[in-house]
C-alpha positions in Angstrom: 38.0 -15.7 16.4 33.9 -15.6 15.8 31.4 -17.4 14.1 31.6 -14.1 11.9 35.5 -14.6 10.5 34.2 -18.3 10.3 31.4 -17.4 7.9 33.7 -15.3 6.5 36.5 -18.2 6.2 33.8 -20.3 4.8 31.8 -17.9 2.8 28.5 -19.1 4.1 25.8 -17.2 6.5 26.2 -16.4 9.9 23.0 -18.4 10.4 24.7 -22.1 9.2 28.1 -21.3 11.3 25.7 -21.4 14.4 23.3 -24.4 13.0 26.6 -26.5 12.0 28.1 -26.1 15.0 25.0 -26.6 16.9 24.8 -30.0 15.1 21.7 -28.6 13.2 20.0 -31.6 11.1 18.8 -28.1 9.4 22.4 -28.3 7.2 24.6 -30.7 5.5 26.8 -33.2 7.0 29.2 -32.1 4.5 29.4 -28.6 5.0 28.5 -29.1 8.9 32.4 -30.9 8.6 33.9 -28.5 7.2 32.9 -25.4 8.7 33.5 -27.6 12.3 37.4 -28.5 10.3 38.1 -24.4 10.1 36.7 -23.9 13.0 39.4 -26.7 14.7 41.5 -25.1 12.9 41.5 -21.6 13.9 41.2 -21.6 17.7 37.3 -21.6 17.8 35.7 -22.8 21.1 32.9 -22.2 21.6 33.5 -22.5 25.5 36.9 -21.1 26.3 35.2 -18.2 27.7 32.7 -20.5 30.6 36.4 -22.1 31.5 38.5 -18.6 31.8 35.1 -17.8 34.6 36.7 -16.7 37.9 37.0 -19.5 40.8 34.3 -17.5 42.5 31.7 -18.2 39.5 29.1 -21.1 39.5 28.7 -22.4 36.1 25.6 -21.3 35.1 23.0 -19.0 33.2 19.5 -17.9 34.0 16.9 -17.0 31.8 14.2 -14.6 32.4 11.7 -15.3 31.1 8.2 -12.3 30.0 5.3 -12.5 31.7 3.3 -13.3 29.5 4.8 -16.9 29.2 1.8 -18.6 30.6 -0.1 -18.2 26.9 0.1 -20.6 24.8 1.1 -18.6 22.3 4.4 -17.2 23.8 5.3 -21.0 25.3 5.5 -22.5 21.9 7.3 -20.5 20.2 9.6 -20.1 23.5 9.9 -23.7 24.2 12.2 -24.1 21.4 14.0 -21.2 21.3 14.7 -23.2 25.2 16.1 -25.3 23.9 18.4 -23.8 21.6 20.0 -22.2 24.9 20.4 -24.9 27.0 22.3 -26.7 23.5 24.3 -23.6 23.4 25.3 -23.5 26.7 25.9 -26.9 27.3 28.3 -27.3 24.9 30.1 -24.4 27.1 29.9 -26.8 29.9 27.2 -24.1 31.4 24.1 -24.8 33.2 20.7 -23.2 33.1 17.9 -22.0 35.3 14.3 -20.5 34.4 12.4 -18.3 36.8 10.6 -15.5 36.0 11.0 -11.2 36.1 9.1 -10.8 38.9 7.6 -14.1 41.8 4.1 -14.9 41.2 2.2 -14.4 44.6 4.2 -11.7 46.2 5.0 -10.4 43.4 8.6 -9.7 45.0 11.3 -9.1 42.2 12.6 -12.1 41.3 16.0 -10.8 39.7 17.2 -9.2 42.2 17.2 -13.0 45.4 18.9 -14.9 42.4 21.8 -12.5 41.9 21.9 -11.5 45.3 22.1 -15.1 46.5 24.7 -15.3 44.2 23.5 -18.5 42.7 24.4 -18.0 38.8 26.5 -16.0 36.8 24.8 -14.1 34.4 21.3 -13.7 32.7 19.1 -13.4 29.9 16.7 -11.6 30.0 13.9 -13.3 27.7 11.2 -9.9 26.7 11.4 -6.0 28.2 9.8 -7.7 31.7 12.4 -5.6 34.2 11.5 -3.3 36.2 14.3 0.0 35.8 15.3 -0.2 38.9 16.0 -3.9 39.2 18.2 -3.2 35.7 19.7 -0.7 37.6 20.5 -2.9 40.8 22.1 -4.8 38.2 24.5 -2.5 37.2 25.2 -1.4 39.8 26.2 -4.6 41.0 28.2 -5.4 37.9 25.6 -9.1 36.7 26.3 -10.1 33.7 23.1 -9.7 31.4 21.9 -9.8 27.6 18.7 -8.8 26.3 17.5 -12.0 24.0 15.4 -12.2 20.6 14.1 -8.6 22.9 14.9 -5.3 22.6 15.4 -3.7 25.7 12.4 -1.3 26.5 14.7 1.5 26.4 17.1 0.5 23.8 20.9 1.9 25.0 24.1 1.0 24.0 25.7 0.2 26.7 23.7 -2.8 27.3 24.2 -6.3 24.9 20.6 -7.1 23.7 20.1 -10.2 20.6 16.6 -10.1 18.7 14.5 -10.6 15.5 14.0 -7.8 12.9 10.5 -8.2 13.6 10.4 -5.0 11.2 11.8 -7.4 8.0 9.5 -10.1 8.8 6.5 -7.4 8.2 8.4 -6.3 5.1 8.2 -9.7 3.7 5.4 -10.8 4.2 4.4 -7.4 2.3 6.8 -7.8 -0.1 4.6 -11.1 -1.0 1.7 -10.6 -1.3 2.8 -7.9 -3.5 4.8 -9.8 -5.7 1.1 -12.2 -5.8 -0.7 -9.0 -6.9 -2.0 -8.7 -3.3 -3.5 -4.8 -3.2 -6.1 -5.3 -0.3 -4.7 -7.2 3.0 -6.9 -8.0 6.5 -4.1 -8.2 9.0 -5.5 -10.2 12.5 -3.7 -9.5 15.5 -3.6 -6.6 17.5 -0.3 -4.3 17.3 -0.8 -3.7 21.7 0.5 -7.1 21.9 3.5 -6.5 22.3 6.6 -4.6 20.5 6.8 -7.6 18.1 3.9 -7.8 17.1 4.1 -4.0 16.2 6.5 -4.6 14.8 5.6 -6.2 12.1 2.4 -5.0 11.8 5.4 -2.0 10.7 7.4 -3.4 8.7 4.4 -4.2 6.5 2.7 -1.3 6.7 6.2 -0.1 5.2 6.3 -2.6 2.6 3.5 -1.7 1.4 3.1 2.2 1.5 7.2 2.2 -0.7 6.1 -0.6 -3.5 1.9 0.8 -3.8 0.5 3.3 -2.0 -3.0 2.8 -2.6 -2.6 -0.7 -0.9 -5.3 -1.3 1.9 -4.8 -3.3 5.0 -7.7 -3.8 7.4 -6.4 -4.6 10.9 -8.6 -6.6 12.8 -7.2 -7.1 16.6 -8.0 -10.3 18.5 -6.3 -13.5 20.3 -3.4 -14.5 19.3 -4.6 -17.8 19.8 -5.5 -20.7 17.3 -9.6 -19.7 18.4 -8.9 -16.5 18.4 -8.1 -16.9 14.9 -11.5 -18.8 14.4 -13.3 -16.4 15.9 -12.7 -13.1 14.4 -12.5 -14.7 11.1 -16.3 -15.9 11.6 -17.1 -12.5 12.9 -15.4 -11.0 10.1 -16.9 -12.5 6.9 -17.9 -9.9 4.9 -14.5 -7.6 5.5 -12.6 -11.2 4.6 -14.9 -11.4 1.2 -13.4 -7.9 0.6 -10.0 -8.5 0.7 -7.6 -11.1 -1.6 -5.3 -11.9 1.0 -4.7 -12.6 5.1 -1.2 -12.0 6.9 -1.8 -13.2 10.7 0.5 -12.1 13.5 1.3 -15.9 14.1 1.1 -19.3 12.9 -1.3 -20.4 15.3 -3.4 -17.6 14.4 -3.5 -18.5 10.8 -4.1 -22.0 11.9 -7.8 -21.1 13.1 -8.4 -18.7 10.1 -8.2 -21.4 7.9 -10.7 -24.0 9.9 -12.8 -21.5 9.2 -11.7 -20.5 6.0 -13.1 -24.2 5.3 -15.8 -24.0 7.4 -17.3 -21.0 5.7 -16.5 -22.5 2.3 -13.1 -21.2 1.0 -10.3 -22.3 -0.5 -7.2 -21.7 1.1 -5.0 -20.0 -1.8 -7.6 -20.4 -4.4 -10.3 -18.0 -3.0 -7.9 -16.0 -0.2 -4.3 -16.7 0.6 -3.3 -17.3 3.9 0.5 -16.3 5.8 1.7 -16.8 9.1 5.2 -15.6 11.3 6.7 -18.3 13.1 7.6 -20.7 11.9 6.6 -23.6 14.9 6.4 -27.6 13.9 2.6 -27.4 13.2 3.0 -25.5 10.7 4.7 -27.6 7.6 2.1 -30.8 8.6 -1.1 -28.6 8.0 -3.2 -28.9 5.1 -2.5 -27.2 3.2 1.3 -26.4 4.6 2.2 -23.4 5.8 3.6 -20.2 4.4 4.4 -18.2 7.1 8.2 -16.2 8.3 10.7 -18.6 10.2 12.2 -16.6 13.1 15.9 -18.1 13.7 16.0 -19.2 17.2 19.5 -21.3 17.4 21.0 -17.7 15.8 19.7 -16.0 18.3 20.4 -18.7 21.4 24.0 -18.5 20.6 25.2 -15.3 19.8 23.4 -14.6 23.1 24.9 -17.4 25.0 28.4 -16.4 22.8 27.6 -12.3 24.3 26.9 -13.6 27.2 29.9 -15.2 27.6 31.9 -12.8 26.5 30.6 -10.6 28.3 31.5 -12.8 31.7 34.9 -14.0 31.0 35.6 -9.6 29.7 34.7 -9.2 33.5 37.5 -11.9 35.5 39.6 -10.9 33.4 38.9 -7.1 33.9 38.4 -6.0 30.5 36.4 -3.1 28.6 33.0 -4.5 27.7 32.3 -3.9 24.6 28.7 -3.9 23.9 26.7 -5.1 20.6 23.7 -5.2 19.5 22.8 -8.1 16.7 20.0 -7.7 14.3 18.9 -11.9 12.6 16.3 -11.7 9.8 13.8 -13.8 9.4 12.8 -15.8 6.5 9.4 -16.4 4.4 8.9 -20.1 3.7 7.0 -20.8 0.6 4.4 -23.5 1.4 0.7 -24.0 -0.1 -1.1 -22.0 1.6 0.3 -18.6 0.1 2.5 -20.0 -2.8 4.9 -17.9 -5.1 3.8 -17.1 -8.1 4.0 -14.2 -10.7 2.7 -10.8 -9.7 -0.9 -11.0 -11.6 
């Protein structure tokens, strides 16, 4: 019995099941109770894998962070994801330790050291931060590991990963702008900064190309921060005047952009609608509140832990593990900065 089975029986989405089992306030209490009752009746136990581990286990999972974690925009999103991972692991009776792929002082391989010292039963890899030699070591030592939020640098069928379909997120933004009648889009952000930024841009380009080949996209690269968004708008006001919509590749850039537009006397959304990406907690409290793409962090955490615990359980019982690639869908959240409306 998996959460997909529960979702099918309850006739709800996998994300609703995930949120219900994690006691998320985003799901109505009556729905949470109904889903938990179905799970209990069917004998679903999220921590069954943890209890079935071999006696040599240490009851701890390691989370390996991306090297760019020191950057504020990474911390802001990943802090929510880490909390979701912590809750999911606690439900499974497991502890969590956090580290980086490389030692910040001498450049040595932290992952190999953690595994060699038997500090963890498995690893959650956040980002494309493993070198090929390190991953080979994990495979040679039969260490259980799952790539989370990001696919591995070289995706293979024999590796588990749980990720957000950022290309779909970009398509949601593109479709939204098209439905509002916008054809000249400016994009703030640098696709070279990371795979997720590249995928978001590719998704938007695909949506526009499929529906409106004559649509124009102007990319203005810059720092993915509030300051970066603010500076880009002030420095490229002439180009913005020729566009009819703005997409910032993360919410921080969108916030900075809206601040700069206010300084320049540009009304959002009347003169220029703005859409961000991530749905950070601050997005709803802005004035105007920010239309953005929400990443399903709770579902990412839950499915990541489910995959890793299943892998550990298979290993402990000598079973062949069947890797899975789980793509979770983002959601467009319509708010004041670019509300939904009919095509103009």
